[in-house]
C-alpha positions in Angstrom: -33.1 1.8 6.8 -32.0 -0.8 9.3 -28.8 -2.8 8.7 -29.1 -6.2 7.1 -26.8 -8.2 9.4 -25.7 -11.8 9.3 -23.8 -11.4 12.5 -23.5 -8.7 15.1 -21.5 -5.5 14.3 -19.8 -3.3 16.9 -19.6 0.4 16.2 -17.0 2.0 18.4 -15.1 5.2 18.9 -11.9 6.0 20.9 -10.7 9.1 22.6 -6.9 8.8 23.1 -3.8 10.6 24.4 -2.7 11.3 20.8 -2.6 9.9 17.3 0.5 7.7 17.4 -0.8 4.1 16.9 2.2 2.5 18.6 2.7 4.8 21.5 -0.6 6.5 22.4 -3.2 5.1 24.7 -7.0 5.0 25.0 -8.7 7.3 27.5 -12.3 6.5 26.6 -14.0 3.8 24.5 -17.6 3.5 23.6 -19.0 0.4 21.9 -22.5 0.1 20.3 -23.3 -3.6 19.5 -26.1 -4.2 17.0 -27.5 -7.7 16.7 -29.1 -9.2 13.6 -32.5 -9.1 15.3 -32.1 -5.4 15.9 -31.3 -5.6 19.6 -28.6 -3.2 20.8 -26.1 -3.2 23.6 -24.0 -0.2 24.5 -21.0 0.2 26.9 -18.8 3.2 27.5 -15.7 3.3 29.7 -13.3 6.0 30.8 -9.7 4.5 30.8 -6.6 5.4 32.8 -4.0 5.5 30.1 -1.1 5.2 32.6 0.6 8.1 30.9 0.0 11.9 30.9 -2.7 13.3 28.6 -1.2 16.3 26.7 -3.1 19.6 27.2 -3.6 20.0 23.5 -5.3 16.6 23.4 -7.5 17.4 26.4 -8.5 20.6 24.5 -10.0 18.4 21.8 -12.0 15.8 23.8 -12.1 17.4 27.3 -10.8 14.4 29.2 -8.2 15.4 31.8 -5.6 13.5 33.8 -7.7 14.1 36.9 -10.8 12.7 35.3 -9.3 9.3 34.5 -6.9 9.0 37.5 -9.2 6.6 39.4 -10.6 4.8 36.3 -9.6 1.2 35.4 -6.6 0.7 33.1 -7.1 -0.9 29.6 -5.5 -4.1 31.0 -8.3 -4.2 33.6 -11.0 -3.7 30.9 -9.4 -5.8 28.1 -11.4 -9.0 28.9 -14.7 -7.2 28.8 -13.9 -5.3 25.6 -12.5 -8.4 23.9 -15.6 -10.5 24.9 -18.0 -7.7 23.6 -16.4 -7.5 20.1 -15.6 -11.2 19.8 -17.2 -12.7 16.6 -18.5 -9.3 15.5 -17.8 -7.2 12.4 -16.6 -3.6 13.2 -17.8 -0.2 12.3 -16.6 3.3 13.0 -15.7 6.8 11.6 -12.1 6.8 10.3 -11.8 3.4 12.1 -9.8 1.6 9.5 -6.9 4.0 9.7 -7.1 4.9 13.4 -9.5 3.3 15.9 -9.1 -0.4 14.8 -5.2 -0.2 14.6 -5.0 1.5 18.0 -7.5 -0.9 19.6 -5.5 -3.8 18.2 -2.3 -2.5 19.7 -4.0 -2.1 23.1 -5.4 -5.7 23.1 -2.2 -7.3 21.8 -0.2 -5.3 24.4 -2.3 -6.8 27.2 -2.0 -10.3 25.9 -5.4 -10.6 24.1 -5.3 -11.7 20.5 -6.8 -9.5 17.7 -7.4 -11.0 14.3 -9.4 -9.6 11.4 -9.3 -12.9 9.4 -13.1 -13.5 9.8 -14.1 -9.9 10.4 -14.9 -7.1 8.1 -14.8 -3.4 9.0 -17.1 -0.7 7.7 -15.5 2.8 7.7 -18.4 5.3 7.6 -16.0 8.2 7.0 -14.8 6.6 3.8 -18.3 6.1 2.5 -19.1 9.7 3.5 -15.9 11.1 1.8 -16.6 9.1 -1.4 -20.1 10.5 -1.4 -19.9 13.9 0.1 -16.4 14.6 1.5 -17.0 16.3 4.9 -16.7 15.7 8.7 -18.7 13.7 11.2 -20.6 16.8 12.5 -21.4 17.8 9.0 -22.3 14.3 8.1 -24.7 14.1 11.0 -26.4 17.3 10.0 -26.4 16.4 6.3 -27.8 12.9 6.6 -29.8 13.1 9.8 -30.7 16.8 10.0 -29.4 16.9 13.5 -26.7 18.9 15.3 -24.1 16.7 16.9 -24.0 17.8 20.6 -21.0 16.8 22.6 -18.8 16.2 19.6 -15.6 14.4 20.6 -17.5 12.5 23.3 -16.9 8.9 22.4 -20.5 7.9 23.2 -22.1 10.8 21.1 -19.7 10.1 18.2 -20.5 6.4 18.2 -24.2 6.9 18.2 -23.9 9.5 15.4 -21.8 7.2 13.3 -24.4 4.4 13.6 -27.2 6.8 12.6 -25.3 8.2 9.7 -24.6 4.8 8.2 -28.3 4.0 8.3 -29.2 7.3 6.7 -26.5 6.7 4.0 -28.3 3.5 3.1 -31.6 5.4 2.8 -30.0 8.1 0.7 -27.9 6.1 -1.7 -29.9 3.3 -3.4 -26.7 2.1 -5.1 -25.2 1.1 -1.7 -26.0 -2.5 -0.8 -27.4 -3.2 2.7 -24.7 -5.8 3.3 -21.9 -5.4 5.8 -19.3 -7.2 3.7 -20.1 -4.9 0.7 -20.0 -1.8 2.9 -16.6 -2.9 4.3 -15.2 -3.3 0.8 -16.7 0.0 -0.3 -15.3 1.8 2.7 -11.8 0.3 2.4 -8.9 1.9 0.8 -5.7 0.2 -0.5 -5.6 -3.4 0.6 -3.0 -3.8 3.4 -2.1 -6.9 5.4 -1.5 -4.8 8.5 -3.4 -1.7 9.8 -0.5 0.7 9.7 0.2 0.2 6.0 3.7 -1.2 6.2 2.7 -4.4 4.5 0.4 -4.5 1.5 -0.9 -7.2 -0.9 0.2 -7.3 -4.5 -2.0 -8.4 -7.4 -1.5 -12.0 -6.5 -2.5 -11.4 -2.9 1.0 -11.9 -1.7 2.4 -9.7 1.1 4.9 -7.0 0.0 6.8 -4.3 2.0 5.6 -0.7 1.4 8.6 1.1 2.9 12.4 1.1 3.3 15.1 -0.5 1.2 12.8 -3.5 0.4 9.8 -1.5 -0.7 7.8 -3.4 -3.3 9.5 -6.7 -2.6 7.7 -9.9 -1.4 8.0 -10.4 2.3 8.7 -14.1 1.8 11.5 -13.3 -0.6 13.2 -10.8 1.8 13.0 -13.3 4.6 14.7 -15.8 2.4 17.4 -13.6 1.2 18.0 -11.5 4.3 16.9 -13.5 7.4 18.3 -10.9 9.8 15.8 -8.3 8.5 13.0 -10.2 10.3 14.8 -9.9 13.6 15.5 -6.2 13.1 11.8 -5.6 12.4 10.7 -7.5 15.5 13.0 -5.4 17.7 12.2 -2.1 16.0 9.5 0.4 16.9 6.8 -1.1 14.7 3.1 -1.7 15.7 2.5 -5.1 17.4 -0.1 -6.0 14.7 2.5 -5.4 12.0 4.9 -7.8 13.8 2.1 -10.3 14.2 1.5 -10.3 10.4 5.2 -10.7 9.7 5.4 -13.6 12.1 2.4 -15.3 10.4 4.1 -15.0 7.0 7.3 -16.5 8.4 5.4 -19.4 10.0 3.5 -20.0 6.8 6.8 -20.2 4.9 8.3 -22.6 7.4 5.2 -24.8 7.3 5.3 -24.9 3.5 8.9 -26.1 3.7 8.0 -28.9 6.1 5.3 -30.1 3.7 7.8 -30.5 0.8 
C-alpha cells in the first residue's frame, strides 16, 4: 500500500559516534524523501564528526575514523540537509527517541533552526512494537519477507524502514493511511522536548519531569524561582530542551505585556 500523503515525508536514519543526544555526533545520514505524487529523492552522506569514533561503535556500524577523515563536517552539510527536510513530515525507526532529537541538536548547534510545530513524526518502530514487538531486521523479514542485508548501514536501514511501513499498512486494516494518524499512533508520552525533560499535563501546559520541580508547571517555576531558568540554560541539557524553555519564557513575557 502506498502512503497517502498531503505533503512530503522524509524517512531518515543516522549512524553516530554513540547514543548521547547532547554529546555524540552523526557519522552517516541517509534521507529518503517521498512526495505526495509518489516521486522519491534519496541522499546519503558520510560525515566527519570532528571527534573520535569509539571502537565499540565502529563494531556496530562499520564506520571508522579513517573512512570519514576526508568527508564534510555536519556544519558543511547542514544547509543541504535542512533544505531537504524543510516543510516535510518525518519518519524513521526509533526516530522519536533518538534520530530526531540528535538531528535537532546537530542543526541547532550549527545555527539552523529546527521546529516540529507544523511537522508530525511517524516512528515505525513504535508501530512495530505495538503490533509485533521485534527489531528492524525481524520486521523486514516479517512484513516484507526479505533479509536485511547491510544492517546498520544508514541507506539500507532507511529503505527497509520505508518498505516496512507500507507493508504494515497492508497487513493491519485498522491502521489509517494518514501520516498524522500514524504519527499519533507511533508516539509515546507527549513531551514538549525530545529528551523528555519537559512534558505536557492534561491541560497541555508544560511541566518538568525531573529534579526538585518534577511535576510542576514550567511557568510557575520561572515565576517563583527566576534563577532556575539561568541554571538550566547553562547546564548540560540538549539545545532543543533549552529552546522549548526559552519559548515558554517568551510566551509568559508576551502575555504580561498584553495585560
